C-alpha positions as CSV (number, residue, x, y, z in Angstrom):
1,M,136.2,-60.9,25.0
2,V,136.0,-58.0,22.5
3,D,137.6,-54.8,23.9
4,V,135.2,-52.5,25.6
5,A,134.9,-49.0,24.1
6,W,134.2,-46.1,26.3
7,I,131.4,-43.9,24.9
8,G,130.1,-42.1,28.0
9,S,126.7,-40.8,28.8
10,P,125.6,-37.6,30.7
11,N,122.7,-39.6,32.2
12,F,123.8,-41.0,35.5
13,Y,124.2,-40.2,39.2
14,P,127.7,-40.5,40.7
15,Q,127.9,-42.7,43.6
16,N,130.7,-44.4,45.8
17,G,130.6,-47.3,48.2
18,I,127.4,-48.7,47.1
19,E,127.6,-52.4,46.5
20,K,126.7,-53.7,42.9
21,R,124.8,-56.8,43.6
22,F,123.6,-58.0,40.2
23,I,123.4,-57.6,36.5
24,T,120.1,-56.4,34.7
25,L,119.7,-57.5,31.1
26,H,117.9,-55.3,28.6
27,W,117.4,-55.1,24.8
28,M,117.9,-51.9,22.9
29,V,114.9,-52.0,20.4
30,G,117.5,-50.8,18.0
31,T,121.3,-51.0,17.2
32,L,124.5,-50.3,19.1
33,R,124.8,-47.1,16.9
34,T,121.3,-45.8,17.7
35,T,121.8,-46.6,21.3
36,D,124.9,-44.5,21.3
37,T,123.0,-41.6,20.1
38,T,120.2,-42.0,22.5
39,F,122.5,-42.3,25.6
40,S,124.6,-39.4,24.5
41,S,121.4,-37.0,24.6
42,S,120.8,-35.4,28.1
43,S,117.2,-34.8,27.1
44,R,116.6,-38.5,26.8
45,K,117.4,-39.3,30.6
46,A,118.4,-42.8,29.5
47,S,121.5,-44.9,29.9
48,A,122.9,-48.3,30.9
49,T,126.3,-49.4,32.1
50,Y,127.0,-51.3,28.9
51,G,125.7,-51.9,25.4
52,V,126.5,-55.1,23.5
53,G,126.5,-55.5,19.8
54,P,127.6,-58.4,17.5
55,S,131.2,-57.1,17.2
56,A,131.6,-54.4,19.8
57,I,130.8,-53.6,23.5
58,H,130.3,-50.0,24.4
59,Q,130.4,-48.5,28.0
60,Y,128.3,-45.4,29.0
61,V,128.4,-45.3,32.7
62,Q,131.1,-46.4,35.2
63,E,130.1,-49.7,37.0
64,K,130.2,-47.9,40.3
65,D,127.7,-45.2,39.4
66,Y,123.8,-45.1,39.0
67,P,122.6,-45.6,35.3
68,F,119.2,-44.5,34.3
69,S,118.2,-48.0,33.2
70,D,116.0,-50.1,35.4
71,G,113.1,-47.6,36.3
72,N,113.7,-48.6,39.9
73,T,115.8,-46.7,42.5
74,Y,117.0,-49.8,44.3
75,A,117.9,-51.5,41.1
76,N,119.6,-48.6,39.6
77,Q,121.8,-48.2,42.7
78,H,122.9,-51.8,42.8
79,T,122.9,-53.0,39.2
80,I,125.3,-53.2,36.3
81,S,122.9,-52.9,33.5
82,I,123.6,-54.4,29.9
83,E,121.7,-53.5,26.8
84,H,121.6,-56.0,23.9
85,E,121.3,-55.1,20.2
86,G,117.9,-56.3,18.8
87,G,114.3,-55.9,19.4
88,W,113.4,-53.9,16.2
89,L,110.6,-55.0,14.1
90,D,111.4,-57.0,10.8
91,G,109.5,-56.7,7.5
92,N,106.9,-59.2,8.9
93,G,106.1,-57.4,12.0
94,N,108.3,-59.7,14.3
95,R,110.7,-58.4,16.8
96,V,114.4,-59.4,15.9
97,A,116.1,-61.4,18.7
98,P,119.7,-60.6,19.7
99,S,122.0,-62.6,17.5
100,A,124.2,-65.5,18.6
101,A,127.3,-63.0,18.3
102,V,125.5,-60.6,20.6
103,L,124.7,-63.3,23.2
104,E,128.3,-64.5,23.1
105,N,129.6,-61.0,23.7
106,S,127.2,-60.6,26.6
107,A,128.2,-63.8,28.1
108,Q,131.9,-62.9,27.9
109,L,131.0,-59.5,29.5
110,C,128.9,-61.0,32.2
111,A,131.7,-63.6,33.0
112,D,134.2,-60.8,33.3
113,I,131.9,-58.7,35.6
114,A,131.5,-61.8,37.9
115,R,135.1,-62.6,37.9
116,R,136.1,-59.1,38.9
117,R,133.5,-59.0,41.6
118,G,134.2,-62.3,43.1
119,W,131.0,-64.0,42.1
120,S,131.7,-67.7,41.6
121,S,128.8,-68.2,39.2
122,L,125.8,-66.4,37.7
123,Q,122.5,-67.3,39.0
124,W,119.3,-66.4,37.5
125,M,117.1,-64.2,39.7
126,V,119.9,-64.1,42.3
127,N,122.5,-62.0,40.7
128,V,121.2,-61.8,37.1
129,F,117.7,-60.3,36.5
130,P,115.6,-59.2,33.4
131,H,114.6,-55.6,33.2
132,N,110.9,-56.6,33.7
133,H,111.7,-57.9,37.1
134,W,112.0,-54.4,38.4
135,V,109.3,-52.5,36.3
136,A,106.4,-53.4,34.1
137,T,108.0,-53.6,30.5
138,M,108.4,-56.2,27.8
139,C,112.2,-55.7,28.0
140,P,114.3,-57.8,27.5
141,G,111.9,-59.2,25.1
142,T,113.0,-62.4,23.4
143,T,116.7,-62.1,24.4
144,D,117.9,-65.5,25.2
145,Y,119.0,-64.9,28.7
146,G,119.3,-68.5,29.4
147,T,122.1,-68.8,26.8
148,I,123.9,-65.8,28.3
149,V,123.9,-67.2,31.8
150,H,124.7,-70.7,30.8
151,R,127.6,-69.7,28.6
152,A,128.9,-67.2,31.2
153,N,129.1,-70.1,33.6
154,Q,131.0,-72.2,31.2
155,I,133.4,-69.3,30.9
156,L,133.8,-69.0,34.6
157,G,134.1,-72.8,34.9
158,A,131.2,-72.9,37.2
159,S,129.6,-76.4,37.8
160,V,126.0,-77.3,37.8
161,L,126.2,-77.5,41.6
162,A,127.5,-74.0,41.8
163,M,124.7,-72.7,39.5
164,A,122.2,-74.5,41.7
165,G,123.6,-72.8,44.8
166,V,124.4,-76.1,46.4
167,N,127.4,-76.7,48.7
168,G,129.4,-79.9,48.9
169,G,132.0,-79.7,46.1
170,T,132.7,-83.0,44.2
171,S,132.4,-85.4,47.0
172,V,128.6,-85.4,47.1
173,A,126.3,-84.7,44.2
174,Q,123.4,-82.8,45.7
175,G,120.2,-81.6,44.0
176,W,117.4,-83.7,42.8
177,N,117.8,-86.4,45.4
178,A,120.4,-84.5,47.5
179,S,120.2,-86.3,50.8
180,S,121.4,-89.8,49.5
181,W,123.3,-89.5,46.2
182,S,127.0,-89.8,46.9
183,T,129.6,-89.9,44.2
184,S,129.9,-93.7,44.6
185,Q,126.1,-94.0,44.0
186,I,126.4,-91.9,40.8
187,Q,129.3,-94.1,39.6
188,T,127.3,-97.3,40.5
189,A,124.3,-96.0,38.5
190,L,126.5,-95.2,35.4
191,I,128.2,-98.6,35.6
192,K,124.7,-100.1,35.6
193,L,123.8,-98.2,32.5
194,G,127.0,-99.4,30.8
195,Y,129.3,-96.4,31.2
196,N,133.0,-97.2,31.5
197,L,134.7,-95.9,34.7
198,G,137.8,-98.0,34.4
199,A,139.3,-100.6,36.7
200,T,138.7,-98.6,39.8
201,G,134.9,-98.5,39.3
202,A,132.7,-96.8,41.9
203,D,135.7,-95.7,44.0
204,G,134.0,-92.4,45.3
205,D,136.5,-90.2,43.4
206,Y,135.0,-87.7,41.1
207,G,137.8,-87.8,38.7
208,Q,138.3,-87.4,35.0
209,L,136.6,-90.8,34.1
210,T,133.5,-89.9,36.1
211,T,133.4,-86.5,34.6
212,A,133.7,-87.8,31.0
213,A,131.0,-90.5,31.8
214,V,128.5,-87.9,33.1
215,R,129.1,-85.7,30.2
216,K,128.5,-88.7,27.7
217,F,125.3,-89.5,29.7
218,E,124.1,-85.9,29.3
219,Q,124.7,-86.2,25.6
220,D,123.0,-89.5,25.3
221,Q,120.0,-88.3,27.3
222,G,119.6,-85.1,25.6
223,L,120.2,-83.0,28.7
224,S,122.0,-79.8,28.9
225,V,125.7,-80.5,28.5
226,D,127.8,-78.8,31.0
227,V,131.1,-79.5,32.7
228,G,130.4,-83.1,33.6
229,T,129.2,-82.4,37.1
230,A,126.2,-84.5,38.2
231,G,123.6,-81.9,38.8
232,P,119.9,-82.2,39.5
233,Q,118.9,-83.1,35.8
234,V,121.5,-86.0,35.7
235,V,120.8,-87.4,39.1
236,G,117.1,-87.3,38.5
237,R,117.5,-89.2,35.2
238,L,119.9,-91.7,36.6
239,A,117.4,-92.5,39.3
240,Q,114.6,-92.9,36.7
241,L,116.7,-95.3,34.4
242,T,118.2,-97.4,37.2
243,G,115.1,-97.5,39.5
244,D,117.3,-96.2,42.4
245,A,114.8,-93.5,43.4
246,T,113.7,-95.0,46.7
247,P,114.7,-92.0,48.8
248,L,112.2,-89.8,46.8
249,A,109.4,-91.9,47.9
250,Q,110.5,-91.1,51.5
251,S,110.4,-87.3,50.8
252,N,107.9,-84.7,49.6
253,K,109.8,-84.2,46.4
254,L,108.1,-84.7,43.0
255,V,108.8,-87.7,40.8
256,V,110.5,-86.2,37.8
257,D,108.3,-87.8,35.1
258,G,107.5,-84.9,32.8
259,K,103.8,-85.1,33.5
260,M,102.0,-82.0,34.6
261,G,99.6,-83.7,37.0
262,L,97.9,-82.7,40.2
263,L,101.0,-82.9,42.5
264,T,103.2,-80.8,40.0
265,T,100.4,-78.2,39.7
266,K,100.1,-78.0,43.5
267,A,103.9,-77.8,44.0
268,E,104.1,-74.9,41.5
269,Q,101.2,-73.1,43.1
270,R,102.9,-73.4,46.6
271,A,106.1,-72.0,45.1
272,L,104.1,-69.1,43.6
273,D,102.2,-68.5,46.8
274,V,98.8,-69.0,45.5
275,D,96.0,-71.3,46.6
276,P,97.3,-75.0,46.0
277,D,93.9,-76.1,44.6
278,G,95.6,-78.2,41.7
279,V,93.8,-76.2,39.0
280,R,96.0,-74.3,36.6
281,G,93.7,-71.4,36.2
282,P,94.1,-67.7,35.5
283,N,95.3,-66.9,39.1
284,T,98.2,-69.6,38.8
285,I,99.0,-68.6,35.3
286,R,99.2,-64.9,36.3
287,A,101.4,-65.7,39.2
288,E,103.7,-67.7,36.9
289,Q,103.8,-64.9,34.4
290,K,104.9,-62.4,37.2
291,R,107.7,-64.8,38.2
292,T,109.0,-65.4,34.6
293,G,108.4,-61.9,33.3
294,A,105.6,-62.6,30.8
295,F,102.8,-60.1,30.5
296,P,100.4,-61.0,33.5
297,D,97.1,-61.6,31.7
298,G,96.4,-65.0,33.1
299,I,96.4,-66.5,29.6
300,D,98.6,-69.5,29.0
301,G,99.7,-68.4,25.5
302,P,102.9,-68.7,23.5
303,N,104.7,-65.8,25.3
304,T,103.9,-67.5,28.7
305,R,105.2,-70.7,27.6
306,E,108.3,-69.1,26.1
307,R,109.1,-67.1,29.2
308,L,108.7,-70.3,31.3
309,Q,111.2,-72.2,29.0
310,L,113.7,-69.3,29.1
311,T,113.3,-68.9,32.8
312,L,114.0,-72.7,33.3
313,K,117.0,-72.5,30.9
314,A,118.4,-69.6,32.7
315,L,118.2,-71.6,36.1
316,G,120.1,-74.4,34.4
317,Y,117.2,-77.1,34.2
318,Y,116.2,-76.8,30.6
319,G,118.4,-77.6,27.8
320,G,115.9,-78.0,24.9
321,K,114.7,-75.6,22.2
322,I,112.7,-72.5,23.1
323,D,109.8,-73.8,21.0
324,K,106.8,-72.4,23.3
325,I,105.7,-76.1,23.8
326,I,105.4,-77.2,27.4
327,G,106.0,-80.9,26.8
328,P,107.7,-83.7,28.9
329,Q,111.3,-82.0,28.7
330,S,110.0,-78.7,30.0
331,I,107.9,-80.3,32.6
332,R,110.8,-82.3,33.9
333,A,112.8,-79.2,34.2
334,L,110.1,-77.3,36.2
335,Q,109.7,-80.4,38.5
336,S,113.5,-80.4,39.1
337,A,113.5,-76.7,39.7
338,L,110.5,-77.1,42.1
339,N,112.3,-79.9,43.9
340,D,115.3,-77.8,44.5
341,G,113.2,-74.9,45.7
342,R,114.5,-72.6,42.9
343,F,111.3,-71.7,40.9
């Protein structure tokens, strides 16, 4: 991680003994230099804990203190807030997204914060939030928070299971079909599909060969490649390809088929606490927009679809491009998140 340079800001409240529970992500609508100027002015009454640029990280407020960042008293008390360079208008009138270098520096910073505070992983909408979760704003705009969270968890060495908030370690792969998929069943499915697990085969030991086979399976299937742990996407796809999905038929879980049908729509509506009538109308879309941080206008437009993909990516279910197209891959990610009760 690049060194953190102390800049300081007069805009904060000192506090002691108040737990910092989460990180809030922002974008600057400017550069690190302009943000330094803004936060150094007492007349602006604005600050954040950190600011991240492509080659530098600046700190304005001590982590223990109350930054003037989130527009919400509870959030400011309990947050460590991070601003990201980006968000200004380019020559074509488009907002400039934070660069890959900014995202990498932010991920390194987030991982460092998590490690120092004893957080085993970063979980979207659990200990990492967008600014617009706390107040009505477009911030953090098109900041790719999914990449930040995913990369930070890679740095932390967090598994897909940890990111999904699932217990059980390596002896049981829980998630999409949690009640019945043991390590040996995952191994059996991989062997069926032609993956080499050596002479020991399906021995129930989640060792190096199984980890390598799962990682290769993720690559072959176009799934989000992580640390070789069989999380919800992997188990779901194994079940589909081998036909070993019988336990799903005995549960209330969705079939992860990438089709936005009646059952998927109703499941999303129940998760969003709206009338499960199976019609994806303005009320459902508005509730989804509030969940994902899109502007709640009830219109299923490009920003709504982008926010859904970013949210699913941040939760660890979507590994595709943020293309604002809700196709089969995005729907499978939504179905998996709904099955796990995480959307």
